[in-house]
C-alpha positions as CSV (number, residue, x, y, z in Angstrom):
1,M,43.4,27.1,-53.1
2,T,40.2,24.7,-53.7
3,D,36.8,26.3,-53.3
4,Q,34.9,24.0,-51.2
5,G,31.5,24.9,-52.5
6,L,33.1,23.7,-55.9
7,Q,33.8,20.6,-54.9
8,A,32.2,17.2,-56.7
9,P,29.8,15.7,-54.4
10,T,30.4,12.2,-53.4
11,K,29.7,8.9,-55.2
12,R,28.6,6.2,-53.4
13,V,27.0,2.9,-54.2
14,V,24.8,0.9,-51.7
15,V,24.0,-2.7,-52.2
16,A,20.5,-3.8,-50.5
17,A,20.0,-6.7,-48.1
18,P,18.6,-9.2,-48.5
19,R,18.5,-9.6,-52.4
20,G,18.4,-12.5,-54.5
21,Y,18.1,-15.9,-54.4
22,C,15.3,-17.4,-51.7
23,A,14.8,-20.6,-50.2
24,G,12.4,-21.6,-52.9
25,V,14.7,-20.7,-55.9
26,D,18.2,-22.3,-54.1
27,R,15.9,-25.3,-53.5
28,A,14.6,-25.6,-57.1
29,V,18.0,-25.2,-59.1
30,V,19.5,-27.6,-56.7
31,T,16.7,-30.0,-57.7
32,V,18.0,-29.7,-61.2
33,E,21.5,-29.9,-60.6
34,R,21.5,-33.2,-58.2
35,A,18.9,-35.1,-60.5
36,L,21.8,-34.5,-63.4
37,Q,24.2,-36.0,-60.8
38,E,21.8,-39.0,-59.5
39,Y,20.2,-39.4,-62.9
40,G,22.1,-38.3,-65.7
41,S,21.4,-36.2,-68.5
42,P,19.2,-35.7,-70.3
43,V,16.7,-34.3,-67.9
44,Y,14.4,-32.5,-69.0
45,V,12.0,-29.2,-66.9
46,R,8.5,-27.9,-67.7
47,K,9.2,-24.5,-68.2
48,Q,12.2,-22.1,-66.9
49,I,13.1,-24.1,-63.3
50,V,13.4,-20.5,-62.4
51,H,12.8,-16.6,-64.3
52,N,16.6,-16.1,-64.6
53,K,18.1,-16.6,-68.0
54,H,21.8,-16.8,-66.9
55,V,20.4,-19.7,-64.3
56,V,18.7,-21.9,-67.2
57,E,21.9,-21.2,-69.9
58,G,24.1,-22.7,-67.0
59,L,21.9,-25.4,-66.0
60,E,21.6,-25.9,-69.8
61,A,25.1,-26.4,-70.3
62,K,24.9,-28.8,-67.3
63,G,22.3,-31.2,-69.6
64,A,19.0,-29.8,-68.5
65,I,16.5,-29.5,-71.2
66,F,14.2,-27.0,-70.8
67,V,10.2,-27.6,-72.6
68,D,7.6,-25.4,-73.0
69,E,5.0,-28.6,-72.7
70,L,5.2,-31.9,-71.6
71,D,4.5,-33.2,-75.2
72,E,8.3,-32.2,-76.1
73,V,9.8,-34.7,-73.1
74,P,10.0,-38.6,-74.4
75,G,7.9,-41.0,-72.9
76,G,9.3,-42.6,-69.8
77,A,11.9,-39.5,-69.5
78,L,12.9,-38.0,-65.9
79,V,10.8,-34.2,-65.9
80,I,10.9,-31.4,-63.2
81,F,8.1,-29.2,-62.7
82,S,9.4,-25.7,-62.1
83,A,9.2,-23.8,-58.7
84,H,6.4,-21.8,-60.4
85,G,3.6,-24.5,-59.8
86,I,1.7,-26.6,-62.0
87,S,-2.2,-27.3,-62.3
88,P,-3.7,-30.9,-61.3
89,Q,-4.1,-31.3,-65.4
90,V,-0.7,-31.1,-66.1
91,R,0.3,-33.6,-63.2
92,E,-2.5,-36.0,-65.0
93,Q,-0.5,-35.7,-68.3
94,A,2.7,-36.5,-66.7
95,E,0.7,-39.5,-65.2
96,T,-0.8,-40.3,-68.8
97,R,2.4,-40.6,-70.3
98,G,4.4,-42.3,-67.7
99,L,6.7,-39.6,-67.2
100,R,9.1,-39.8,-64.2
101,T,8.6,-36.6,-61.8
102,I,9.9,-34.3,-59.5
103,D,8.1,-31.6,-58.4
104,A,10.2,-28.7,-57.3
105,T,7.3,-26.2,-57.0
106,C,8.2,-23.8,-54.1
107,P,6.6,-25.0,-51.2
108,L,5.2,-21.5,-50.8
109,V,3.4,-22.1,-54.0
110,T,2.1,-24.9,-52.8
111,K,0.5,-23.5,-49.7
112,V,-1.5,-21.4,-52.1
113,H,-2.8,-24.0,-54.3
114,H,-3.8,-26.0,-50.9
115,E,-5.8,-22.8,-50.0
116,A,-7.5,-22.7,-53.1
117,K,-8.5,-26.2,-53.2
118,R,-10.3,-25.7,-49.6
119,F,-11.6,-22.6,-50.4
120,A,-13.1,-24.0,-53.4
121,G,-14.4,-27.2,-51.5
122,Q,-16.2,-24.8,-49.3
123,G,-18.4,-23.5,-52.2
124,L,-16.3,-19.8,-52.1
125,P,-16.2,-17.7,-55.2
126,I,-12.0,-17.2,-55.3
127,L,-10.7,-14.2,-56.2
128,L,-7.2,-14.5,-57.3
129,I,-4.7,-10.9,-57.3
130,G,-2.0,-11.9,-60.1
131,H,-0.6,-12.0,-63.2
132,G,-2.4,-13.5,-66.1
133,G,-0.5,-15.5,-68.7
134,H,1.9,-16.2,-65.4
135,E,3.1,-19.6,-64.8
136,E,2.1,-19.3,-61.1
137,V,-1.1,-18.0,-61.9
138,E,-2.0,-20.8,-64.1
139,G,-0.9,-23.3,-61.3
140,T,-3.1,-21.9,-59.3
141,T,-6.6,-21.3,-61.3
142,G,-6.1,-25.0,-62.6
143,E,-6.6,-26.4,-58.9
144,A,-10.2,-25.0,-58.8
145,P,-10.7,-23.3,-62.7
146,D,-14.5,-22.8,-62.0
147,S,-14.4,-21.1,-58.2
148,I,-11.4,-18.4,-59.5
149,V,-12.0,-15.1,-60.8
150,L,-8.4,-12.9,-61.9
151,I,-7.4,-9.5,-60.7
152,Q,-4.8,-8.5,-62.4
153,H,-5.3,-4.2,-60.9
154,P,-7.2,-2.5,-58.3
155,D,-9.4,-1.0,-60.8
156,D,-10.3,-4.6,-61.8
157,V,-12.6,-4.8,-58.1
158,D,-15.0,-2.5,-59.7
159,T,-16.3,-4.8,-62.3
160,L,-16.3,-7.8,-60.5
161,E,-20.0,-9.7,-61.2
162,L,-20.3,-10.9,-57.6
163,P,-22.8,-10.9,-54.7
164,T,-21.7,-8.1,-52.4
165,D,-23.8,-10.0,-49.0
166,Q,-22.1,-13.4,-49.8
167,P,-18.4,-14.4,-48.5
168,V,-16.0,-14.6,-50.9
169,A,-12.1,-15.4,-50.7
170,W,-9.1,-14.1,-51.9
171,L,-5.6,-14.9,-52.7
172,T,-2.4,-14.0,-54.5
173,Q,0.3,-14.4,-56.6
174,T,3.7,-15.0,-54.5
175,T,5.8,-12.1,-55.9
176,L,3.4,-9.6,-56.4
177,S,4.1,-5.7,-55.0
178,V,3.2,-5.9,-51.4
179,D,1.8,-2.1,-51.7
180,E,-0.4,-2.6,-54.5
181,T,-1.9,-5.6,-53.2
182,A,-2.8,-4.2,-50.3
183,Q,-4.4,-1.6,-52.5
184,T,-6.6,-4.2,-54.4
185,V,-7.5,-6.3,-50.7
186,G,-8.9,-2.6,-48.9
187,R,-11.0,-2.0,-52.1
188,L,-11.8,-5.6,-51.9
189,R,-12.9,-5.7,-48.7
190,D,-14.8,-2.2,-48.7
191,K,-16.9,-4.1,-51.4
192,F,-17.2,-7.6,-49.8
193,P,-18.2,-6.9,-46.1
194,Q,-18.0,-10.8,-45.8
195,L,-14.7,-11.4,-47.6
196,V,-12.6,-14.1,-46.1
197,D,-8.8,-14.2,-45.9
198,P,-6.4,-16.5,-46.2
199,P,-5.0,-18.3,-43.3
200,S,-1.7,-16.2,-43.7
201,D,0.2,-13.7,-46.3
202,D,0.2,-15.5,-49.8
203,I,2.9,-12.9,-50.6
204,C,6.2,-15.0,-49.7
205,Y,8.4,-13.9,-47.3
206,A,11.4,-13.0,-49.7
207,T,9.0,-11.1,-52.1
208,Q,8.2,-8.9,-49.0
209,N,11.8,-8.6,-47.8
210,R,13.3,-7.5,-51.0
211,Q,10.5,-5.3,-51.5
212,D,11.2,-3.8,-48.1
213,A,15.0,-3.5,-48.9
214,V,14.9,-1.9,-51.8
215,K,12.3,1.0,-50.1
216,Q,15.1,1.7,-47.3
217,I,18.0,2.4,-50.4
218,A,15.7,3.9,-52.7
219,S,14.5,6.7,-50.5
220,H,18.7,8.4,-50.6
221,C,19.3,6.6,-54.1
222,D,19.6,8.9,-57.8
223,L,19.2,5.4,-59.4
224,V,18.3,1.9,-58.7
225,V,19.9,-1.2,-60.6
226,V,17.5,-3.9,-60.7
227,V,19.3,-7.6,-61.3
228,G,16.9,-10.0,-62.8
229,S,15.3,-10.7,-65.9
230,R,12.4,-9.6,-67.9
231,N,10.0,-12.6,-66.9
232,S,10.3,-12.2,-63.4
233,S,7.7,-10.8,-61.5
234,N,9.4,-10.3,-58.3
235,S,12.3,-8.2,-59.8
236,V,9.9,-6.2,-62.4
237,R,8.4,-5.1,-59.2
238,L,11.2,-4.0,-57.6
239,V,11.9,-1.6,-60.0
240,E,8.5,-0.2,-59.4
241,V,8.8,-0.5,-55.9
242,A,12.1,1.7,-56.1
243,L,10.4,4.5,-58.2
244,E,7.5,4.8,-55.6
245,A,9.8,4.9,-52.7
246,G,11.8,7.6,-54.0
247,A,14.6,7.0,-56.3
248,H,15.0,9.2,-59.1
249,A,15.3,6.5,-61.5
250,A,15.3,2.8,-61.7
251,Y,16.2,0.0,-64.4
252,R,16.0,-3.7,-64.7
253,V,19.3,-5.0,-66.2
254,D,20.1,-8.9,-66.6
255,D,23.7,-8.3,-66.0
256,A,25.9,-5.8,-66.0
257,S,26.3,-5.7,-70.0
258,E,23.1,-4.2,-69.7
259,I,24.2,-1.0,-67.7
260,D,23.6,1.9,-69.8
261,P,26.4,4.7,-68.9
262,A,24.3,7.5,-69.8
263,W,21.8,6.5,-66.8
264,L,24.9,7.4,-64.5
265,E,25.1,11.0,-65.7
266,S,24.7,13.7,-62.6
267,V,24.1,10.5,-60.3
268,N,26.2,10.1,-57.1
269,E,24.6,7.7,-55.3
270,I,23.2,4.3,-57.1
271,G,21.3,1.7,-55.0
272,V,21.7,-2.4,-56.4
273,T,19.3,-4.9,-55.7
274,S,18.0,-8.1,-57.1
275,G,15.1,-10.3,-57.7
276,A,14.9,-13.7,-56.1
277,S,16.2,-15.5,-59.1
278,V,19.3,-14.2,-59.0
279,P,22.5,-15.8,-58.4
280,E,25.2,-13.4,-56.2
281,R,27.8,-13.7,-59.0
282,L,25.2,-11.7,-61.3
283,V,25.3,-8.5,-58.9
284,D,29.0,-8.6,-58.3
285,G,29.4,-8.4,-62.1
286,V,27.2,-5.3,-62.0
287,L,29.0,-3.9,-58.6
288,D,32.3,-4.2,-60.9
289,R,31.1,-2.5,-64.0
290,L,30.0,0.1,-61.3
291,V,33.3,0.7,-60.1
292,E,35.1,0.8,-63.8
293,L,32.4,3.6,-64.5
294,G,34.6,5.5,-62.0
295,F,32.1,4.7,-58.8
296,P,33.1,3.9,-55.3
297,P,33.3,-0.4,-54.2
298,A,29.6,-0.9,-52.4
299,V,28.3,-0.6,-49.1
300,E,25.9,-3.2,-47.8
301,E,22.8,-1.7,-46.3
302,R,20.8,-5.2,-44.2
303,L,17.6,-5.1,-43.2
304,V,17.3,-8.4,-42.4
305,D,18.7,-11.9,-41.9
306,E,17.3,-14.9,-43.6
307,S,17.6,-18.3,-42.7
308,L,14.8,-20.2,-44.2
309,T,15.7,-23.3,-46.0
310,F,13.1,-26.1,-47.8
311,A,13.9,-29.7,-48.1
312,L,14.6,-30.8,-51.8
313,P,12.0,-33.3,-53.0
314,P,11.9,-36.9,-51.4
315,Q,13.5,-38.2,-54.8
316,L,16.8,-36.4,-53.7
317,R,16.8,-35.7,-49.9
318,K,19.4,-38.5,-49.4
319,H,22.1,-36.1,-50.8
320,D,20.9,-33.1,-49.6
321,T,23.4,-31.2,-47.8
322,R,23.0,-27.6,-47.7
323,R,23.7,-25.1,-45.1
324,R,21.2,-23.7,-43.2
325,R,21.2,-20.0,-44.5
């Protein structure tokens, strides 16, 4: 007779929702695919269209050519600007070189650019919360380089050398940790009593939803696996958020091949999610791999439904037949 007290704990896999593609990423990827259909190969793309190596490799196979800078693009060729946005200087360079352009910048990033220009036009110093070197930060800073000061960590607030008795404005990169950003803004508000807020939250809806969803599952998971590429800011944040929310361990993987079976030792409940630039097939691959390693099929925990879509760039809208999600 089996001793009930010695039975192995039940294993479980829970997958967070929402996860994966956001509206801006979907728009950007479809922009490259439709441009290839409409104009043929090659279509050049400045930087990675979105921060996911599998998406980039898939588009390369269809004829897209990814470049770091515009001087790698032949004169008169078609170039697409990535979802992360560009500075006015990049746009001017494209015009000077006679390049045909399609702008796939996420509309939520464009919103931050408009706010930067407006605050700078009002003569306000702008405190931009974000990660140095990230393409989105570079693009936003380019809108008002003489007005913007970058803040990468809450502790940076202490070293700011700006008058504390005058108004200053703040903006953020769209893919940050919601909680850490709130901490930074709180410290800014303490230091600058006349702090001027953006008209609405700059952290995008998808970033916030995915962080809230991983918090929901992490609190009862031994391990959380986040699918996303190393250079994906929002994917890296999901690992941090999972650990802060109570997960015993959390790892980021590009795909199922990076799962280390050693992570699963003494683990009973696994949570899975993915960053906003990750196609669902990569999540499916991770879930299938967990089944191979002895875990049951996943159950989904859904926090909220997302239905937002963005129109394609004007050059491609006549072929935009995507369903609203």
